[in-house]
C-alpha positions in Angstrom: -0.2 -0.2 -0.2 2.9 2.4 0.5 3.2 3.3 -3.2 -0.7 4.6 -2.8 0.0 6.7 0.5 2.7 8.2 -1.7 0.6 8.8 -4.8 -1.5 10.5 -2.1 0.8 12.6 -0.9 2.3 13.9 -3.9 -1.4 14.9 -5.0 -1.9 16.9 -1.6 1.2 18.6 -2.3 0.5 19.5 -5.9 -2.8 21.0 -4.8 -1.7 22.9 -1.7 0.9 24.4 -4.0 -1.6 26.4 -6.1 -1.5 30.0 -5.1 -4.2 32.7 -7.0 -2.6 35.9 -8.7 -4.0 39.2 -9.1 -2.7 40.6 -12.0 -3.4 44.4 -12.6 -2.9 45.7 -16.4 -0.9 49.0 -16.2 -3.7 51.9 -17.5 -3.9 52.5 -21.1 -3.9 55.5 -23.6 -4.0 56.0 -27.0 -0.8 56.8 -29.3 -0.5 57.8 -32.7 0.4 55.1 -35.5 1.9 56.7 -38.3 2.6 54.2 -41.6 3.5 56.9 -44.3 5.7 56.2 -47.5 6.8 58.3 -50.2 8.0 56.4 -53.8 9.3 57.8 -57.1 6.9 58.5 -59.1 4.1 57.8 -56.4 2.2 60.3 -54.4 2.6 60.1 -50.9 0.6 58.1 -48.6 0.0 58.6 -44.8 -2.3 56.2 -42.9 -3.3 57.0 -39.1 -4.5 55.1 -36.2 -4.6 55.0 -32.3 -3.0 52.3 -30.8 -5.6 49.5 -29.5 -5.3 47.9 -25.8 -3.8 44.2 -26.2 -7.4 42.7 -24.9 -9.7 44.7 -27.5 -12.1 42.8 -29.6 -11.2 43.8 -33.1 -14.4 44.7 -35.6 -14.9 46.3 -38.5 -16.8 49.0 -36.8 -14.5 49.4 -33.8 -11.4 49.7 -36.6 -13.5 52.3 -38.1 -14.5 54.5 -34.8 -11.4 53.7 -32.5 -8.3 53.4 -34.8 -8.6 54.7 -37.9 -7.7 58.6 -37.2 -9.7 60.8 -40.1 -9.2 64.5 -38.2 -6.1 64.8 -38.7 -4.1 67.6 -40.6 -1.1 66.1 -42.0 1.2 68.0 -43.9 4.6 67.4 -46.3 7.5 69.2 -47.6 9.7 68.3 -50.2 13.3 69.8 -50.0 13.4 73.2 -51.8 9.6 73.4 -52.8 6.6 74.7 -50.8 4.5 72.6 -48.3 1.8 70.7 -49.3 -1.4 69.4 -47.0 -2.3 66.3 -48.1 -6.4 65.2 -47.5 -8.1 61.7 -46.2 -9.4 59.8 -49.7 -13.2 60.1 -49.8 -13.7 56.7 -50.1 -12.2 53.2 -49.0 -9.5 51.6 -51.4 -8.0 48.2 -51.0 -5.0 49.4 -51.9 -4.3 50.9 -48.8 -3.2 50.1 -45.5 -6.3 49.8 -43.5 -8.4 51.0 -46.7 -8.0 54.9 -45.3 -5.3 57.6 -46.3 -4.2 61.1 -46.4 -2.3 62.1 -49.9 -2.5 64.5 -52.4 -1.7 65.2 -56.1 0.1 68.0 -55.7 3.2 66.1 -54.9 5.1 63.2 -56.9 8.0 61.3 -55.6 11.4 62.4 -56.9 15.0 60.9 -57.0 17.7 62.6 -54.4 15.0 64.4 -52.7 14.1 64.9 -48.8 10.9 65.1 -47.5 9.3 66.4 -44.0 6.4 65.1 -42.6 4.1 67.0 -40.2 1.1 66.2 -38.3 -1.1 67.7 -36.4 -3.8 65.9 -34.1 -5.0 66.3 -30.4 -3.1 69.0 -29.7 0.1 67.6 -30.7 2.8 68.0 -33.8 4.6 64.9 -34.9 7.3 65.1 -37.2 9.7 62.9 -39.4 12.0 63.3 -42.3 13.0 60.6 -44.9 14.5 60.9 -48.5 14.1 59.3 -51.5 17.9 58.4 -52.9 18.6 56.8 -56.4 17.5 53.4 -57.7 19.8 50.5 -58.6 19.5 47.6 -61.6 19.3 44.1 -60.5 21.9 41.8 -63.0 19.3 39.1 -63.1 15.9 37.5 -61.2 15.1 33.8 -62.1 12.8 31.4 -59.9 14.8 28.3 -58.6 13.2 24.8 -58.7 13.0 23.6 -54.6 13.2 20.1 -56.2 15.8 20.4 -59.5 13.0 20.5 -61.9 9.8 22.4 -62.2 6.8 20.1 -62.7 2.6 21.7 -63.0 2.6 21.0 -59.3 5.9 22.2 -57.8 6.8 25.5 -56.2 10.0 27.0 -56.5 12.1 30.2 -54.8 13.2 33.5 -56.4 16.7 34.3 -56.4 18.3 38.0 -57.4 21.7 38.7 -58.9 22.9 41.9 -58.1 26.3 44.1 -57.1 26.8 46.5 -54.6 28.3 49.7 -56.0 29.9 49.9 -52.7 30.5 53.5 -52.5 27.8 54.4 -49.4 26.0 52.0 -47.1 23.0 51.0 -48.7 20.3 49.8 -47.6 17.4 47.7 -49.8 14.0 46.2 -49.5 12.1 43.8 -51.7 8.3 43.4 -52.0 6.0 40.8 -54.0 2.5 40.5 -55.0 1.3 37.1 -56.2 -1.7 37.1 -58.9 -2.3 33.5 -60.3 -6.2 32.2 -61.1 -7.5 31.5 -58.0 -5.9 34.1 -56.1 -4.6 38.2 -56.3 -2.3 40.2 -53.8 -3.8 43.7 -53.2 -1.2 44.9 -50.9 2.5 44.2 -51.3 4.0 42.1 -49.1 7.7 42.8 -47.3 9.9 39.5 -48.0 11.9 38.0 -45.3 14.0 39.5 -44.0 11.9 43.1 -44.5 15.0 45.1 -45.6 19.0 44.6 -45.3 22.2 46.5 -45.9 25.6 46.1 -47.4 27.9 46.0 -45.1 27.9 41.9 -45.8 28.9 42.4 -49.3 30.1 46.1 -50.1 31.1 46.9 -53.2 30.9 42.8 -54.6 28.5 41.3 -56.4 25.8 38.9 -54.4 23.1 36.6 -54.8 19.8 36.1 -52.5 17.0 34.4 -52.2 13.5 36.0 -52.0 11.0 34.4 -49.3 7.8 35.8 -49.4 7.4 37.3 -46.0 4.0 37.3 -43.3 0.9 39.3 -45.1 -1.5 41.4 -43.0 -4.1 39.2 -41.2 -6.6 41.9 -42.0 -7.7 40.5 -45.0 -7.7 36.5 -43.9 -11.7 36.9 -42.6 -12.9 37.5 -46.0 -10.7 34.7 -47.7 -11.9 31.2 -48.5 -9.8 28.3 -47.9 -8.3 28.1 -51.3 -7.5 31.8 -51.3 -6.2 31.4 -47.5 -3.7 28.9 -48.8 -2.3 31.0 -51.6 -2.3 33.9 -49.2 0.1 32.0 -46.5 2.5 30.7 -48.8 6.1 31.6 -48.8 7.2 30.5 -52.3 5.9 30.5 -55.9 3.6 27.8 -58.1 4.0 27.2 -61.6 1.4 29.7 -63.1 2.1 32.7 -60.8 2.7 36.4 -62.1 5.1 37.4 -59.7 5.5 41.6 -59.5 8.5 42.4 -57.5 9.1 45.8 -56.3 13.0 46.6 -54.5 14.9 49.6 -54.0 17.0 51.5 -51.8 16.0 52.9 -47.9 17.4 55.5 -45.9 19.0 54.8 -42.7 15.9 55.9 -40.4 14.0 53.7 -42.5 15.7 51.1 -42.6 16.8 50.9 -38.9 12.6 51.0 -38.6 12.0 47.9 -41.0 14.7 45.6 -39.2 13.4 46.4 -35.7 9.9 45.5 -36.9 11.0 42.4 -38.5 10.9 40.0 -35.6 7.5 41.1 -35.4 6.5 40.7 -38.7 7.7 37.3 -39.2 7.2 36.1 -35.7 3.9 38.6 -34.7 1.4 35.6 -34.0 3.5 33.4 -32.3 2.7 34.1 -28.3 6.1 32.6 -27.1 7.7 35.1 -28.8 9.3 38.3 -27.2 7.9 41.6 -27.8 10.4 43.6 -29.8 11.5 47.4 -29.5 10.6 48.6 -32.5 12.9 51.8 -33.8 10.1 54.7 -35.1 11.7 57.7 -36.7 8.3 59.5 -35.8 8.8 62.6 -33.2 6.6 64.4 -31.1 6.9 68.0 -29.8 5.9 66.4 -26.2 9.5 64.2 -25.7 7.5 62.2 -22.7 5.0 60.8 -26.0 6.8 57.5 -27.4 6.0 57.5 -31.2 5.1 54.5 -33.2 5.4 53.7 -37.4 7.5 55.4 -40.0 7.7 57.8 -42.5 9.2 56.0 -45.3 10.9 56.8 -48.9 11.9 54.4 -51.5 14.0 54.8 -54.7 12.0 52.0 -56.3 11.6 49.9 -59.4 9.4 47.3 -60.5 9.4 44.1 -62.5 7.0 41.5 -63.4 7.7 37.6 -63.7 6.0 35.0 -65.3 7.0 31.3 -63.4 6.1 28.5 -66.5 7.4 25.5 -66.0 7.7 25.3 -69.9 10.9 27.7 -70.1 12.2 26.4 -66.9 12.1 22.4 -67.1 16.0 22.3 -66.9 17.9 25.4 -65.6 14.9 27.3 -63.4 15.6 30.6 -65.6 12.8 32.7 -65.9 13.9 36.5 -67.8 12.4 40.2 -66.7 9.2 41.7 -68.1 9.7 45.3 -67.5 
């Protein structure tokens, strides 16, 4: 009977060690979150949000009423030009973050130009500066079969070949969109990593594999099972048309994207520690910690088609501008 007494003793000891813990959640207040972009040949786009409590119940109504900021004043000043005010788009657009953004047709992004952002909201002023430098050309880009040869049901990765100019510290970013028979990306998806610098290969030629990163979850509830499988995949299938956007960032934008990379990649994993994200937004109230980015990108775009009839041996797929 001794084993039974021992088991009973262990059970009593286990249950007697339980202690109720009363956790007090810290007080929460809304912060402004800035998501702003300007690219060569494009109008500036600035989306503004209120941060939300971790345990908030998300819904479309909650996002529209309590998250999206529609009553701010937003201004952009290109270097050497007058400041222009941006206005909220009069209707939702699926190709802008969370469907709403401030913009203007009075400014078009140009190479080798800096842009100052100023936001007035809730009796505070937020500022930032970014720049569009100069673009670069890839040496080549192709799809590489995962298992030697492409067949109609196989997948491939995208590999780029490029040469760094070696003159300065360069910061690169790549984004992709997939269009196929059953699915079309509506937003640009950052690759893994979200950005990288030229410190390991300054002034030399190198090749790099472009992996599609984690997409936004905001559109997932509207997708059927087939769309969702396509939306979450990291590689490319035969029949895909892939749009590739690539370019150079300035240093402050790069620092934001590198710090945000962990959250973008592992943000849905509850076992990962939160990562401090480096913002380039400043507030006139020095006590307020700002969130978000004002990002300039000197970009180019390519279109590629993954076709098994032209990639049976080498996996090469030529660029189409």
